[in-house]
C-alpha positions in Angstrom: 0.0 0.0 0.0 2.7 2.3 1.0 4.7 1.8 -2.3 1.4 2.2 -4.3 1.2 5.6 -2.7 4.8 6.6 -3.0 4.4 5.7 -6.8 1.2 7.7 -7.1 2.8 10.6 -5.3 5.9 10.4 -7.7 3.9 10.3 -10.8 1.9 13.7 -9.5 5.4 15.3 -8.9 6.7 14.3 -12.4 3.6 15.5 -14.1 3.6 19.0 -12.2 7.2 19.5 -12.8 8.1 18.2 -16.3 4.5 18.0 -17.8 3.0 15.1 -19.5 4.3 14.8 -23.4 3.1 12.6 -26.1 6.0 11.6 -28.0 6.4 12.1 -31.8 8.9 10.5 -33.9 9.6 13.2 -36.3 10.1 15.8 -33.6 12.4 13.4 -31.8 14.3 12.4 -35.3 14.6 16.1 -36.0 15.9 16.9 -32.7 18.4 14.0 -32.8 19.3 14.8 -35.9 19.6 18.6 -35.8 23.0 20.0 -37.1 23.6 16.5 -38.6 24.2 16.1 -42.5 21.2 14.1 -43.3 21.6 13.4 -47.2 19.7 10.1 -47.7 16.4 8.4 -46.6 15.1 5.3 -47.2 11.4 4.9 -46.6 10.4 1.2 -46.9 6.8 0.6 -47.3 6.0 4.1 -48.5 2.3 3.5 -49.2 0.9 6.7 -50.0 3.8 8.9 -49.2 2.4 10.7 -46.2 5.6 9.8 -44.3 8.1 10.6 -47.4 6.5 14.2 -47.3 7.1 14.1 -43.6 10.9 13.4 -44.3 11.0 16.0 -46.9 9.7 18.7 -44.2 12.0 17.5 -41.3 15.2 16.9 -43.6 15.5 20.0 -46.0 18.7 18.8 -47.6 17.8 15.0 -47.8 16.8 12.9 -50.9 13.9 10.5 -49.8 13.6 7.3 -51.4 10.3 5.6 -51.1 9.8 2.0 -51.7 6.4 0.7 -52.3 5.9 -2.9 -53.9 1.9 -2.7 -54.5 1.1 -1.4 -57.8 -2.1 0.6 -57.0 -0.6 2.0 -53.8 2.5 3.1 -55.9 0.5 4.9 -58.3 -1.1 6.9 -55.6 2.5 7.5 -54.1 3.7 8.9 -57.3 1.0 11.5 -57.8 1.4 12.5 -54.3 5.0 13.2 -54.6 4.5 15.1 -57.8 6.5 18.4 -57.8 8.6 17.3 -54.7 12.1 16.5 -56.5 13.7 15.3 -53.5 11.1 12.5 -53.2 12.2 9.6 -55.5 9.0 6.6 -55.4 10.4 3.1 -56.2 8.1 0.3 -57.1 9.8 -2.3 -55.2 9.7 -4.1 -52.0 12.6 -5.1 -49.5 13.9 -8.4 -48.5 17.2 -10.2 -47.8 17.4 -11.3 -51.6 16.4 -10.1 -54.9 13.0 -12.0 -55.7 9.6 -12.1 -56.5 6.8 -13.0 -53.7 3.0 -12.8 -53.2 1.9 -9.8 -51.7 -1.6 -10.1 -49.7 -3.5 -7.3 -50.2 -6.2 -6.0 -47.8 -9.0 -3.6 -48.0 -7.1 -1.3 -45.9 -3.7 -1.1 -48.4 -1.4 -0.2 -45.3 -2.0 -3.4 -43.7 -1.2 -5.6 -47.0 1.8 -7.8 -46.2 4.0 -10.4 -47.9 2.8 -12.7 -44.7 -0.8 -14.2 -44.2 -2.7 -13.3 -41.4 -3.0 -16.1 -38.6 -5.7 -18.7 -39.2 -6.6 -19.1 -35.7 -6.3 -17.7 -32.0 -6.9 -14.3 -31.0 -5.7 -12.3 -34.0 -6.4 -8.4 -33.5 -7.1 -7.5 -36.9 -8.6 -4.5 -38.2 -12.1 -6.2 -38.9 -12.2 -3.6 -42.0 -9.0 -5.1 -43.4 -10.2 -8.1 -45.2 -8.4 -9.8 -47.7 -8.8 -8.8 -51.1 -6.5 -10.4 -53.7 -3.0 -11.3 -54.3 -0.4 -9.8 -56.2 3.2 -10.9 -57.1 5.6 -8.2 -56.4 9.3 -7.3 -57.1 11.5 -7.4 -54.1 15.2 -6.5 -53.5 18.3 -6.3 -51.3 18.5 -2.7 -50.4 22.4 -3.0 -50.1 22.3 -4.1 -53.7 20.1 -1.5 -54.7 21.8 1.3 -52.7 25.3 0.1 -54.4 23.9 0.0 -57.8 22.4 3.7 -57.3 25.9 4.9 -56.1 24.4 5.6 -52.6 27.4 5.1 -50.0 25.5 6.0 -47.0 21.9 5.8 -46.0 21.2 8.2 -42.9 17.8 7.3 -41.8 16.1 3.9 -42.7 12.2 3.5 -42.1 10.5 0.0 -42.3 6.8 -0.2 -42.0 6.2 -3.7 -43.9 3.8 -5.3 -41.9 6.0 -8.2 -39.9 8.7 -8.4 -42.6 11.0 -5.8 -41.0 13.6 -8.2 -39.9 13.9 -9.7 -43.5 14.5 -6.3 -45.0 17.3 -5.5 -42.6 19.3 -8.8 -43.3 19.5 -7.2 -46.6 20.9 -3.7 -45.2 23.9 -5.2 -43.6 26.4 -3.1 -45.7 25.1 0.3 -45.0 23.9 -0.3 -41.6 27.1 0.5 -39.7 26.6 4.1 -41.0 23.2 4.8 -40.6 22.4 6.8 -37.7 18.4 6.1 -37.0 16.0 3.5 -37.7 12.5 3.9 -37.3 10.5 0.8 -37.9 7.0 -0.6 -37.2 7.4 -3.5 -34.6 4.9 -6.1 -33.1 4.8 -7.3 -29.6 2.2 -10.0 -30.6 2.1 -11.4 -34.0 -0.2 -9.8 -36.4 0.8 -12.0 -39.4 1.9 -15.6 -39.6 5.8 -15.6 -39.0 6.1 -11.8 -38.2 9.0 -10.7 -36.5 8.8 -9.3 -33.0 10.2 -6.4 -31.2 12.9 -8.4 -29.5 14.2 -9.9 -32.8 14.5 -6.6 -34.3 16.1 -5.0 -31.6 18.5 -8.1 -30.8 19.3 -7.7 -34.7 20.1 -3.9 -34.6 22.0 -4.4 -31.4 24.4 -6.3 -33.4 25.0 -3.3 -35.5 25.6 -0.7 -32.6 21.9 0.6 -32.2 19.8 0.9 -29.1 16.4 1.6 -28.4 15.5 5.4 -28.2 11.5 5.4 -27.9 8.2 4.0 -28.6 5.5 5.4 -30.3 1.9 4.8 -31.1 1.3 1.9 -29.4 -1.9 0.0 -29.3 -3.2 -3.1 -28.2 -6.5 -5.3 -27.9 -9.5 -4.9 -25.6 -8.4 -7.7 -23.7 -5.2 -5.6 -22.6 -2.7 -7.3 -24.9 -0.1 -5.2 -26.0 0.1 -5.5 -30.0 1.8 -3.1 -32.2 3.6 0.1 -32.4 6.6 2.1 -33.8 10.0 2.1 -32.4 13.0 4.6 -32.9 16.5 2.8 -32.9 19.6 5.4 -32.9 23.2 4.5 -33.6 26.0 4.5 -30.6 27.4 7.3 -32.4 24.8 9.3 -32.4 23.9 8.6 -28.5 27.3 9.7 -27.7 26.9 13.0 -29.7 23.6 14.0 -28.6 22.7 12.5 -25.4 23.8 13.2 -22.0 24.7 10.3 -19.6 21.5 11.2 -17.7 18.8 13.4 -19.4 15.9 15.2 -17.8 12.9 13.5 -16.3 9.6 13.9 -18.0 6.0 12.6 -17.5 5.3 10.7 -21.1 2.3 9.3 -22.8 3.0 6.3 -24.7 -0.5 5.9 -26.3 -0.9 8.9 -28.8 
């Protein structure tokens, strides 16, 4: 009882002193990479180009390459980035090798995936995102694509590919050591069959000198199960340059 009261009092003090902030990944990336020369951003899972446009805004000197394998989504992406010379849409997906695979398209395009939805159990699906059709898409190893394009460093890597993030990361091992930020969708409970989970993505990136900085837009089921969110990983070099050993305390809302 005493411990619970103490924790409650501590939360009140932190809120009063620091305020409660809803964290925003783009504000955090802009702040962390402030005064850094951000030249190249890979937006993997570009969908309609909303995030590409956001990167264009916060990194005024960067060239954003937005990868989207879904043909219909790619057409909309192209239209939405018309007149944005620093955004290049690429009609390809990312994988650990160059190949062709089936993309399972859903009624909500952003939830389409190379992986199937689970057949049984508690699936936490968006009830609107029913399976619509399948489409064969071209996938590329991002290391190879970057090399062919003359890109030597990718400063920011964003991944939102519905459970296939680890497979894409395995195709980035050449440029990851120079990358400063990886912003990735992560799953805590598999929304798709064979989907990678947060611990797998985190463990893989740790091997390349990245640590977890923050979580965003975390959501879960009505039964209390945490399901999915976004994670920002930063390189050790960026951490040493930008973060003190002990930052100021603030209250944070993780559900935005």
